[in-house]
N, C-alpha and C positions, 0 to 999 in steps of 0.2 A: 470526407469530412473536411471542412475548411480548417486551416491552422487557427488555433485559438489566438485571441488578442494577447499581445505580450503583456507581462506585468507593468512594464514601463508605460505602455500605451493605455493601460486601464487604470493606472494610479491616479491620473487627473480626475477620471470619472468617479472613482471611489472617494477621493478627497472631497469632491464637490457634493457627493451624496452625504458624506459625513457632516459637511457644513450645513446643508439644508436640514439635516435631522437634529443636530445639536447646537446650532447657532454660532459655531466658531470653527476655524480651521483645525485640523488634526495636527498633533505634534510630529506625525510621520506616517508613511505608508510602507507596509511590508508585504512580501509574497512568499509562499511556500507551495511547492509543486505536489501533484499526485505522483504515483509511481506505477510502473508495471514490472512484475518479477519475471526475469528470463528463466530462471531454474532454481529449484530449492523450495518446495512448497510443503507447508505444515512442519517445517524443520525448525523454525525460529523459537517456538516454545519448548523445543527439545534440545536447546543449547547447540543447535547445529549451524549449518552454512547456507547462505542465500546469496543471490546475485541479481538484485534489482537495478533499475535505472530510473531516474526522475524524468517525468514527462514535461513538455512545455505548458501543459495545462496547470493552472495555479489557483489557489485561494489567496485572495488579496485583502488586507485588513488595514483600514485607517484607524488610528488609535491615539487617544489622549489620556493622560492620567487625571484622576479626580482626588479629592481630599475628604469627601464626605461619606465614604464607605459604600456608595452606590456603584454597582456594575451594570452598566446599560449596554446591551448588545442588540444589534440589528443585522439581518441578513437581507441583502437585495434580492436574493433568490427564493425567499420563503413565502413571500406574500403576506407576511405577518408584520405587526407593528414592533416597536422597540420592547424588548423584554428587560425588566429592571429587577435586579437581585441584590441581596445584601452580601457584599464581598467577604465580610468577616464571619458571616453566619452560614456560608454555604456547607451543606452536608449531603453526602451521597443518598442518604435515605429520604431527603426531601424531594429529590427528583426534579431537577430543571430539565423538562422533557424535550424531545426532539433535537433539532440542530443546536439549540442553546446550550445543551448539556455539554458540548465539546469545549467552547471557550470557558464556560463556568467550571468545568472540571479541571482545566488548566490553572485557573486562578486557585481553586481549591488545592491542587497538587503543589503549587508553589508556596502557598501558605502553610501547608502541612510539612514542607521541607524547611521551614524556618524563615522564608522570605516574606516577612510580615509587611513589607512596603506595599505589597499588592492589595492589602486590606483597605487601603485608601480608596480603591475603586478605579474604574476606568470607563470611558466611552469607547465602543467598538462598533465599526461598520464594516461588514463583510460582503464580498462578492466572490464567486468562484466559477472557473470554467472547467473544473474537474467533474466529469460525469458521475452522477450519483448512482449507487447500486450496480456499478459496473465492475466492481473488484479492483478499482484503481486508487483506493485510499483517499477518497474525498474527506473522510473523517480525520485522518492523520494530518492532511494538509491544513484543516482548520485548527487542529491543536498546535501544530508547530508554528503557524504564522502568528497566533496569539502569543504562544510562549516566547518566540523571538522578540516580538514587539515589546513585551513587558520586561524581558531581559535587558534590552537596549535602553528603554526608557528609565528603568530603575537602577541601571548600572550593576546588575547582579553578578556579572562575570561568569555566568555558566557556559560551559563548553557545548558544542553541537551535540556530542553524545549524551551529555547530561540533560539537554533540553528534550532529546528523543526519549530518554528514560522517564522524564516528567510527563511527556505526552502519553506514553504507554500507561503510566500509572493513572492518569486522568481517565483513560479509556477503560482500563481494568476495573478500577475501584469506584469511579464516579459514574461512568456511563454503564458499566456492567458488562463489557465485552471482554472475554479473556484472551486477548490477542497477544502475540509476541511483539518483539521490538522492531521487526524489519520495517514496517511501514513508516514509522516515525523517523527511524534512522535514515532511510532513503530520502524522505522529505527534507530532513535537517542537513544531511551530510553529502549528498550527491554532487558530482562534478560534471560540468558540461563535457559532452563527448566521451563519457566513461560509463561503465558499469561499476557498481559498488559490490565488492566482495566483502561480505560481513560475517565474522565470527560472532554469533549471538551470545556466546558465553562471556567473553571478555570485551566485546564491542571493538575488537581491533579491525580496522579497515584497510582495504586496499583499493585504490582507484585503478580500474582496468580499462585501458584504451579500447574503445569500441567504435571504430570508424568502418562500419559495414560498407558504406558507399565506395570506399577505396578498393574494396574487394568485389565490387559489383553486386552487392547484396542489399537487402532491405528487411526490416523486421516490422510487420504489421500488427496492429492491435485490432481485433475484431470484438466489438462490444455487441453481445447478443441481444442486449436491451430486455432481458428477462431476468427475473429473480424468483426462484421457486420457494414456496413457503416451507418446504422440506428443510431448508437451510436454517430455520429458526431453532436454536438450541443444539444444532448438529455440530457446530464448531466446538462448542464446550464438551459434548459427548466424546469427540474424537481426542480432544486434549486429555480428558480423563482416562481414555483407553490407553493413550501413549504413556501417561504417568503410571498406570497400572502395569504396563509392560516393563517399564524401567524398574519398578519395585520388584516384580517377579524375577528379573534378571540380576538384581542386587547392584544396580548402577545408579549414579546420580541423575543421569538423563540418557536418552537413547543415543545421543551423540557419542557416548562412551562405548557403544557396541560397534566395534570396527567392522567394516564390510567383510573382511576375511572370516570373521567369527559369526557372520550372519546364519549360516545353516545350523550351527550348533545352538545358537540362541533360540531359533525358531523351534527346534526340537524340544526345548525346555518349556515352551509356552503351551498350555492346554487349551486356553480359550481361543477359538479360531479367529474371532474378530480382533482380539488383541494382537494375535500372531500377524494378521494381515496389516494392521496399523504399523507394527514394528518393521515388517518387511518393507513397507513403503518409505518410512522415515530414513532407515539406515541406507536403503538403495538410493534415495534421492540425495542425501548427503554425498554419496559416491558419485552421483551424476553431476553435482556441483564441481567435485574435484576433476572429473573427466572434462567438463566444459572449460574450466580454467586451463587445464593443460592444453586443450585444443586451441584456445585463444592465444595462449603464450606461444604456441607453435605457429601461429598465423593461419590456422586452418578453420576458419569460422564456418565454412560450409559443412564440415563433419559434425557441427553442433546440432544440425537439423535432426538426425535420427535420435539423438539424445532427448530432444524435446518430445518427440512422439513417444518414445519409451516412457518418459516421465508421465505423459497423459494416460497411457495404458495403466500405469501403477495408480494414478489418482482415481481413475475410473473404476478399476477392478478391486484394488486393495483398500483404498480409502473410501471409495464409493461417494465421492463428492462432485462427480461431474453431473451433467444434465444432457438431455437429448439434443438440445441446441448446440452445446459445446462439442459433443461428439460429432455432430454434423459438420461444424466448422473444420475439425481435424480431418474428417474423412473427405470432405469436398475439396479442401485445400491441398491435401496430399495427392488426391486423384488428379488434380489440375497441374501438378508439377512442383508444388512446394517442396522445400528441402526438409521441413518438418514442422510440426505444430503441437501445441498443448494448451489446455485450459491453464489460466493463471488466476491467483487469488484464492479466496475461500471456497469458490465453486457454487454449485446448485444454481447456475446462471452466471451472469457477469461476462467476463471477457476471456479470450484466447489470444495467444501470440502465435504468429505464423512467420517462418524464415523463408525468404524467397530470393531467387535471382532478381536483381532490379528489373530486368526486362520482362519478367513474368508476373510482376505485382499487379498489373491491371487485370491480366487474364485470371489470376488466382482470385482476386476480389470479385470478379464477375461470376466465377464459378460458385463461390460461397453464397453470393446474393441470389443466384439462380436457384441453388439448392434450398435456400430459405423460402424463396417464393413458391417453389414446388411443394414444400412441406406445409405451406400455409402459415409460416411464422412471420412476425414483424420483421421488416428489413433490418439487417444488422447495420451498425456504424462502424466503418472501416477507416483507420488512419494510420500513418506511419509513427513508429515509436522512435522518436528523436531524443537521444540522451542529452538532458538539459541540466541546468544549474539547480542546486539546492536552494534552501531558504535564504533570503537576503532582504536588506532594506532597499526600497526602490525610490523613495523620495522622503 
């Protein structure tokens, strides 16, 4: 896959599109990236730990303020016309459907948080290079780019973690997806050349240097280009199961079940499904800890088996994998990858593969050949380059 157009390169096109749509130049152009998560899956809504990185793929927004209360939003990628909404009257139950729910949800969340300046309205023109349906947080990129633009234009003074929380609230309460805060935080707070170690309980961050090329390594993203209907509602079911496990164990969240206590905790759980969910979450928090320790020791190669171990847990305990994701892991590891796992919510979407730089081409071909032999649509494979978080680009 070719490298995406940079936000700086696309800012002019988005600004010109804005001018054609609305009849005047925008007040500014902003960008926010998608993300891929190295390790720590389904842990963020359990107050746990995650290690994502921002991708070079971004949502770009040209934005201007209005004073008549109208929120006009347009996506260059949707094939639809301008959607016009009442900024002061937005309500989740009214349902601004499809892609428009994400910018509308951000305006609603800002208004509900007391930032009434946004009720004056805005003109927004969006374009995105973040693949949709690939588990790479295209929705969080939309939320954060709009939140940052309105924060800057209205001088709201909100921090990046605060913008992430607002984006999460928009997705939870307005769009109706019970996601954790990892995706929005990665988009808002990531740093170029780094992983982001995030404690999702207190939002404390650590930027972790992640220069794989210096160690002769590469991280590939394999977008399977499939999304199975089984995923509809399954995320919420797993969240409910994890919360049931925390209640049964008498803890605030599963992050409070230490790894050393896991066997004892599992013995106390009667429901086998809940038991499996708890085992995954607690062990994946431990995998984040192990990954951090390996990276701190300069041994990124040893992270490979941790990734594969995480995939097995997601496949068998959480049951959120898919045949295409399992095939990526199997084919990549058989071709010499150091390790691989599905990433994101699952049931399709993407996997990450850690390889020696010299093996990247052979591993990519092995995965493509395996997909062809299975009769699957050809996957989209590209390097995960740790990139900058949300920013103003013009």
